[in-house]
C-alpha positions as CSV (number, residue, x, y, z in Angstrom):
1,M,-16.7,49.3,8.4
2,S,-18.9,48.8,11.4
3,M,-18.8,45.0,13.1
4,R,-22.7,44.5,12.0
5,H,-21.4,45.1,8.2
6,R,-18.0,43.0,8.7
7,S,-20.4,40.0,9.9
8,T,-23.1,40.5,7.2
9,G,-20.4,40.4,4.6
10,L,-18.6,37.5,5.8
11,L,-22.1,35.6,6.0
12,V,-22.8,36.3,2.3
13,G,-19.5,35.3,1.3
14,V,-19.8,32.0,3.4
15,T,-23.2,31.5,1.6
16,G,-22.0,32.3,-1.4
17,A,-19.3,29.4,-1.2
18,A,-21.9,27.1,-0.4
19,L,-23.9,27.5,-3.1
20,A,-20.8,27.3,-5.2
21,L,-19.7,24.3,-4.0
22,S,-23.3,22.7,-4.1
23,G,-22.6,22.0,-7.9
24,C,-19.4,20.0,-7.1
25,D,-19.3,16.5,-5.9
26,L,-18.6,16.8,-2.3
27,G,-17.4,13.6,0.1
28,P,-15.0,11.3,0.0
29,K,-12.8,10.7,-2.9
30,Q,-10.6,7.8,-3.8
31,V,-7.5,8.2,-6.4
32,V,-5.5,5.7,-7.8
33,Q,-2.5,6.8,-9.5
34,T,-2.5,4.3,-13.1
35,G,0.9,6.1,-14.5
36,F,4.1,7.5,-14.2
37,R,3.9,10.7,-11.4
38,G,3.8,13.8,-13.5
39,T,1.5,12.4,-15.9
40,A,-1.6,13.3,-14.4
41,M,-2.6,9.3,-14.6
42,A,-4.9,8.9,-12.3
43,Q,-8.4,7.7,-11.2
44,V,-10.6,9.7,-9.2
45,T,-13.3,7.9,-7.8
46,D,-16.5,9.4,-5.7
47,L,-17.4,7.1,-3.0
48,N,-20.6,8.0,-2.4
49,N,-21.9,7.5,-5.9
50,V,-20.2,4.4,-6.9
51,K,-23.0,2.1,-8.5
52,E,-23.7,-1.1,-7.1
53,Q,-23.3,-3.8,-8.8
54,A,-26.7,-5.4,-10.6
55,A,-28.1,-9.1,-8.6
56,I,-27.7,-11.9,-10.9
57,P,-30.9,-14.4,-10.9
58,D,-30.5,-18.0,-10.2
59,D,-31.2,-20.0,-13.4
60,P,-34.8,-21.6,-13.4
61,Y,-33.4,-24.8,-13.3
62,A,-29.8,-26.5,-13.8
63,L,-28.1,-26.5,-17.6
64,P,-29.2,-29.9,-19.3
65,P,-26.6,-31.7,-21.4
66,D,-26.7,-31.0,-24.9
67,T,-27.8,-34.4,-26.2
68,G,-30.9,-35.7,-27.6
69,P,-33.4,-34.9,-30.3
70,R,-32.3,-31.2,-31.8
71,A,-34.6,-28.5,-31.4
72,S,-35.4,-28.8,-35.1
73,E,-36.5,-32.1,-35.1
74,V,-38.9,-31.5,-32.0
75,Y,-40.3,-28.2,-32.6
76,Q,-41.2,-26.2,-35.8
77,N,-39.9,-23.1,-37.1
78,V,-36.7,-23.2,-35.2
79,Q,-34.2,-20.7,-37.4
80,V,-31.4,-19.9,-35.0
81,L,-31.5,-22.6,-32.8
82,G,-32.3,-25.7,-34.7
83,D,-29.0,-27.5,-33.9
84,V,-29.3,-27.0,-30.4
85,S,-30.8,-30.1,-28.2
86,A,-34.4,-29.5,-27.4
87,E,-33.9,-30.0,-23.9
88,R,-30.8,-27.0,-23.8
89,F,-33.4,-25.1,-26.1
90,N,-36.1,-25.4,-23.4
91,H,-33.4,-24.2,-20.9
92,L,-32.8,-21.0,-22.8
93,M,-35.8,-20.2,-23.5
94,A,-37.0,-20.6,-20.0
95,Q,-33.8,-18.0,-19.0
96,I,-34.9,-15.7,-22.0
97,T,-38.3,-15.7,-20.2
98,Q,-36.6,-14.8,-16.9
99,W,-34.7,-12.0,-18.2
100,I,-36.8,-10.2,-20.9
101,A,-40.8,-11.0,-20.4
102,P,-42.8,-9.3,-18.0
103,P,-43.8,-11.9,-15.7
104,E,-47.7,-11.5,-16.1
105,Q,-46.9,-12.2,-20.1
106,G,-44.2,-15.3,-19.7
107,C,-43.8,-17.2,-23.2
108,N,-47.1,-15.3,-24.4
109,Y,-44.7,-12.2,-24.6
110,C,-43.1,-13.7,-27.7
111,H,-45.6,-16.4,-29.0
112,N,-49.1,-17.1,-29.7
113,P,-50.6,-19.7,-27.0
114,A,-52.5,-21.3,-29.8
115,N,-49.5,-21.6,-32.2
116,M,-46.2,-21.7,-30.7
117,A,-44.4,-22.1,-34.1
118,S,-46.2,-18.7,-36.0
119,D,-44.3,-15.2,-36.0
120,E,-47.5,-13.4,-35.9
121,V,-46.1,-11.6,-32.6
122,Y,-43.8,-9.5,-33.3
123,T,-41.4,-9.8,-30.1
124,K,-40.6,-13.2,-31.7
125,L,-39.0,-11.7,-34.7
126,V,-37.5,-9.2,-32.5
127,A,-35.6,-12.0,-30.2
128,R,-34.7,-14.0,-32.9
129,Q,-32.5,-10.9,-34.3
130,M,-31.4,-10.3,-31.2
131,L,-30.3,-14.2,-30.6
132,L,-28.1,-13.8,-33.5
133,M,-27.1,-10.3,-32.3
134,T,-25.8,-12.0,-29.1
135,Q,-23.6,-15.0,-30.9
136,Q,-22.2,-12.5,-33.1
137,V,-21.0,-10.4,-30.1
138,N,-19.6,-13.2,-28.4
139,S,-17.8,-14.9,-31.6
140,T,-16.6,-11.8,-33.0
141,W,-16.4,-9.1,-30.7
142,S,-14.4,-10.8,-28.2
143,S,-11.7,-7.8,-28.9
144,H,-14.3,-6.0,-26.4
145,V,-16.3,-8.4,-24.5
146,K,-13.3,-10.8,-24.2
147,Q,-13.7,-14.3,-22.6
148,T,-16.7,-12.9,-20.3
149,G,-19.3,-12.3,-23.8
150,V,-22.8,-11.2,-23.1
151,T,-26.1,-12.6,-22.4
152,C,-29.3,-11.3,-22.9
153,Y,-29.6,-10.5,-19.3
154,T,-26.5,-8.1,-19.8
155,C,-28.7,-5.5,-21.0
156,H,-32.3,-6.6,-20.2
157,R,-31.9,-6.9,-16.3
158,G,-35.5,-8.3,-16.1
159,N,-36.9,-5.4,-18.4
160,A,-38.6,-6.2,-21.5
161,V,-36.9,-3.0,-23.1
162,P,-33.4,-2.4,-21.6
163,Q,-33.6,0.3,-19.3
164,Y,-30.9,2.6,-20.9
165,V,-31.4,3.3,-24.9
166,W,-31.7,6.1,-27.0
167,A,-33.3,7.3,-30.4
168,V,-32.3,9.9,-32.7
169,Q,-33.7,13.4,-30.8
170,Q,-36.4,15.7,-31.9
171,G,-34.9,18.1,-34.0
172,T,-35.7,21.7,-34.0
173,P,-39.2,23.1,-34.9
174,N,-37.5,25.5,-37.7
175,P,-34.0,24.5,-38.5
176,N,-33.2,27.4,-41.2
177,S,-34.1,29.8,-38.3
178,V,-31.3,31.2,-35.8
179,L,-34.1,32.0,-33.5
180,G,-34.2,28.8,-30.8
181,N,-32.1,27.0,-32.5
182,K,-29.3,25.3,-30.0
183,R,-28.0,22.8,-32.5
184,G,-28.7,20.8,-29.8
185,Q,-26.2,22.5,-27.2
186,N,-26.3,24.1,-23.7
187,T,-29.6,22.1,-23.2
188,P,-29.0,20.0,-19.9
189,N,-28.9,16.0,-20.6
190,P,-27.5,13.2,-18.9
191,N,-26.5,11.9,-21.8
192,V,-23.4,14.2,-21.6
193,G,-23.2,14.4,-18.1
194,Y,-25.2,17.8,-18.0
195,A,-22.3,19.6,-20.0
196,S,-22.9,22.5,-22.3
197,L,-22.3,19.8,-25.3
198,P,-24.1,18.6,-28.1
199,Y,-26.5,16.3,-26.6
200,D,-27.1,13.7,-29.0
201,P,-23.7,12.4,-30.1
202,F,-24.8,8.5,-30.7
203,A,-26.8,9.3,-33.9
204,L,-23.3,10.6,-35.2
205,Y,-21.2,8.0,-33.4
206,L,-23.3,5.0,-32.6
207,T,-24.8,4.5,-36.2
208,G,-22.6,4.9,-39.3
209,K,-19.2,5.1,-40.0
210,A,-18.0,8.5,-38.2
211,N,-15.2,8.9,-36.3
212,S,-15.0,10.4,-32.9
213,R,-11.3,11.2,-33.2
214,V,-10.6,14.8,-32.7
215,A,-6.4,15.3,-33.0
216,G,-5.1,16.1,-36.0
217,K,-1.8,14.6,-37.4
218,T,-0.8,18.4,-38.6
219,I,1.0,21.1,-37.0
220,Y,-2.0,23.6,-38.7
221,P,-5.8,22.8,-38.7
222,A,-6.7,20.5,-41.5
223,Y,-10.3,19.4,-41.5
224,G,-11.3,15.8,-43.2
225,E,-11.7,12.2,-42.5
226,G,-8.6,11.5,-40.5
227,Q,-7.1,14.9,-40.8
228,G,-8.7,16.6,-38.1
229,K,-12.1,18.5,-36.7
230,S,-13.5,21.8,-36.3
231,T,-14.2,23.1,-33.0
232,K,-17.8,22.8,-33.6
233,E,-17.2,19.0,-34.9
234,A,-15.0,18.7,-31.6
235,E,-17.6,19.4,-29.2
236,A,-19.7,16.5,-30.4
237,S,-16.7,13.8,-29.6
238,Y,-16.5,15.3,-26.4
239,G,-20.2,15.5,-25.7
240,F,-19.3,11.6,-26.7
241,M,-16.6,11.1,-24.1
242,M,-18.9,12.4,-21.5
243,H,-20.9,9.5,-22.2
244,L,-18.6,7.1,-22.2
245,S,-17.2,8.5,-18.6
246,T,-20.4,8.3,-17.1
247,S,-21.2,4.9,-18.2
248,L,-18.4,3.4,-17.1
249,G,-17.9,5.5,-13.5
250,V,-14.3,6.8,-14.8
251,N,-12.9,9.9,-15.7
252,C,-10.8,10.3,-18.9
253,T,-7.6,9.1,-17.8
254,F,-9.5,5.6,-17.2
255,C,-8.5,5.5,-21.2
256,H,-6.4,8.9,-21.8
257,N,-2.4,10.2,-20.9
258,T,-4.1,14.3,-20.7
259,Q,-0.2,14.9,-21.8
260,S,-2.0,14.1,-25.4
261,L,-5.3,12.6,-25.4
262,G,-4.9,11.1,-29.0
263,A,-1.9,9.6,-28.6
264,W,-2.2,5.6,-28.7
265,N,1.5,5.1,-27.3
266,L,0.7,6.9,-24.6
267,S,-2.5,5.4,-23.6
268,R,-3.9,3.0,-21.6
269,P,-4.6,-0.5,-22.6
270,Q,-8.3,0.1,-21.9
271,R,-8.4,2.8,-25.0
272,A,-7.7,0.0,-27.3
273,T,-10.8,-2.3,-25.4
274,A,-13.3,0.7,-25.6
275,Y,-12.0,1.6,-29.3
276,Y,-13.6,-2.1,-30.2
277,G,-16.8,-1.2,-27.9
278,I,-17.5,2.0,-30.0
279,R,-17.4,0.0,-33.2
280,M,-19.1,-2.9,-31.4
281,V,-21.9,-0.8,-30.7
282,G,-22.4,0.9,-33.8
283,D,-22.3,-2.9,-35.8
284,I,-25.5,-3.8,-33.4
285,N,-27.4,-0.5,-34.0
286,D,-26.9,-1.1,-37.6
287,T,-26.7,-4.6,-38.4
288,H,-29.3,-5.8,-35.9
289,I,-31.5,-3.4,-34.7
290,T,-32.0,-0.4,-37.6
291,P,-33.2,-3.1,-39.9
292,L,-35.9,-4.1,-37.4
293,T,-37.6,-0.5,-37.9
294,P,-40.7,-1.8,-40.2
295,I,-41.9,-4.5,-37.5
296,F,-41.6,-2.4,-34.3
297,P,-44.8,-0.7,-33.1
298,A,-44.9,3.1,-32.5
299,N,-44.7,2.8,-28.6
300,R,-41.0,1.3,-29.4
301,K,-39.9,3.7,-31.5
302,G,-38.6,7.4,-30.6
303,P,-40.0,10.7,-31.8
304,Q,-38.3,10.4,-35.3
305,G,-39.3,7.4,-35.9
306,D,-36.5,5.2,-35.4
307,P,-36.3,2.2,-33.0
308,Y,-34.4,3.0,-29.7
309,K,-31.0,1.7,-29.9
310,V,-27.7,0.9,-27.5
311,N,-25.1,2.7,-26.5
312,C,-22.6,2.2,-23.8
313,M,-24.4,2.7,-20.8
314,T,-27.0,0.2,-22.2
315,C,-24.7,-2.7,-20.8
316,H,-22.1,-0.4,-18.5
317,Q,-24.9,0.9,-16.5
318,G,-21.7,2.7,-14.3
319,L,-19.4,0.3,-14.3
320,Q,-16.3,-0.5,-15.8
321,K,-17.2,-3.7,-16.3
322,P,-21.0,-5.0,-16.8
323,L,-22.4,-7.2,-14.0
324,G,-18.9,-6.4,-12.6
325,G,-17.3,-8.7,-14.7
326,V,-19.4,-11.9,-13.7
327,S,-19.6,-13.9,-17.4
328,M,-23.2,-16.0,-17.3
329,L,-22.3,-17.3,-20.8
330,A,-21.3,-21.3,-18.5
331,R,-25.2,-21.0,-17.8
332,S,-25.8,-20.1,-21.5
333,P,-23.4,-21.8,-24.1
334,T,-25.7,-21.4,-26.5
335,L,-25.0,-17.6,-27.0
336,R,-21.3,-18.5,-27.6
337,G,-22.3,-18.8,-31.2
338,P,-22.3,-20.9,-33.9
339,V,-18.7,-22.1,-33.0
340,G,-19.1,-23.5,-29.9
341,Q,-17.3,-21.2,-27.8
342,V,-15.6,-17.5,-27.5
343,A,-14.0,-16.7,-30.8
344,V,-10.5,-14.8,-30.0
345,A,-11.4,-11.8,-33.0
346,E,-9.0,-11.1,-35.6
347,D,-6.7,-8.8,-34.5
348,V,-7.5,-5.2,-35.4
349,G,-5.3,-3.5,-33.2
350,G,-6.3,-4.6,-29.8
351,A,-3.7,-6.9,-28.7
352,A,-1.2,-4.3,-30.7
353,G,-2.7,-1.6,-29.2
354,R,-2.1,-2.9,-25.7
355,V,1.5,-4.1,-26.4
356,A,2.3,-0.7,-27.5
357,T,0.7,1.0,-24.9
358,E,2.3,-1.1,-22.1
359,Q,5.6,-0.7,-23.7
360,A,5.4,3.0,-23.8
361,F,4.8,3.0,-19.9
362,D,8.0,1.1,-20.2
363,A,10.0,3.1,-21.8
364,P,8.9,7.0,-20.3
365,E,11.7,8.2,-23.2
366,A,8.3,7.2,-25.4
367,V,6.6,10.1,-23.5
368,N,7.8,12.6,-25.7
369,T,7.5,11.0,-29.4
370,S,4.8,11.8,-31.8
371,P,1.5,10.5,-31.6
372,A,1.0,6.8,-33.0
373,A,-1.3,6.0,-35.8
374,A,-4.7,4.5,-34.4
375,P,-5.3,0.8,-34.6
376,A,-7.6,1.2,-38.0
377,D,-4.6,3.3,-39.4
378,R,-2.3,0.8,-38.9
379,P,-1.6,-1.8,-42.0
380,S,-1.5,-4.7,-39.9
381,A,-4.6,-3.5,-38.1
382,P,-7.8,-4.9,-40.2
383,V,-11.1,-3.6,-38.7
384,A,-12.7,-6.6,-36.7
385,K,-15.7,-7.6,-38.2
């Protein structure tokens, strides 16, 4: 081979390698070991793509004491916050205006300025339901939100509609034909990290009661609820896991041990928190958002006519903890819920799951035990609600 041909071959090889590597995330990485050596338990962080924590705005004015006339005594048609003092009610309304309403509309985004008590503006009905939702999340789902809790700003962050929402995707033009019917797969989509996986796992796992668990409990294939899933069903589950990974800015081992992804006794405690989070999001969509379908206008609905709903990205936005784990509840104590403080949710496997996983790491021999039952399968672990 002549020198010229060698040089050309080398150039082609270098160019090909550069093109191949262009699909990788280049740049510095930070690797933190999160489990025993040899178990592949490590978090890999791409330092060039770490999401920044969102700025938290100052309050419109200082939080007033919860004393004086109640809101229901001062204003008409106060259905959710009637027991709050009028001063604190006004403070929360100012916060909500700052967190959600377009600046050019202010209070008028939800109210008729000529009759503030009127329910004629649909956004007021939505806001009323969202107040109930926020109180329920803080008082019932502390198995996921802990004592940090959530406020309207956790999702909205100055937008009338949260930046990250989803609706049922447009179906194939002819679902009865194999031509052009990709079954939702092989279409690059950020929801599943541009993987070749079904791009709409949310309708399956973030509404209704479907379970994303893949691993079976028998040595032979057995399909059905609680038994295992087919390869096609597993692809939807893995697509959903891609969404979780992207939403939190973590890789699989943030929750799982790759030696056995389904074994609870080998998983990290974070998996128990995620377990409740998935069910909390489903409860939000089913209980608080989908019932509002009749009052949402067409421009607030997706291509299939369902309202835009929430997923993990709505709150997390690329961080392990929304807003970097900063709690805003002290500024808005009314949003804690009707009991006045964040309730400790009934143990639905969260505490038990954490204890189990921590004990597993303290006892290396547990690595070779069979997969433990998921929290919902444990008799002493009723589902949170």
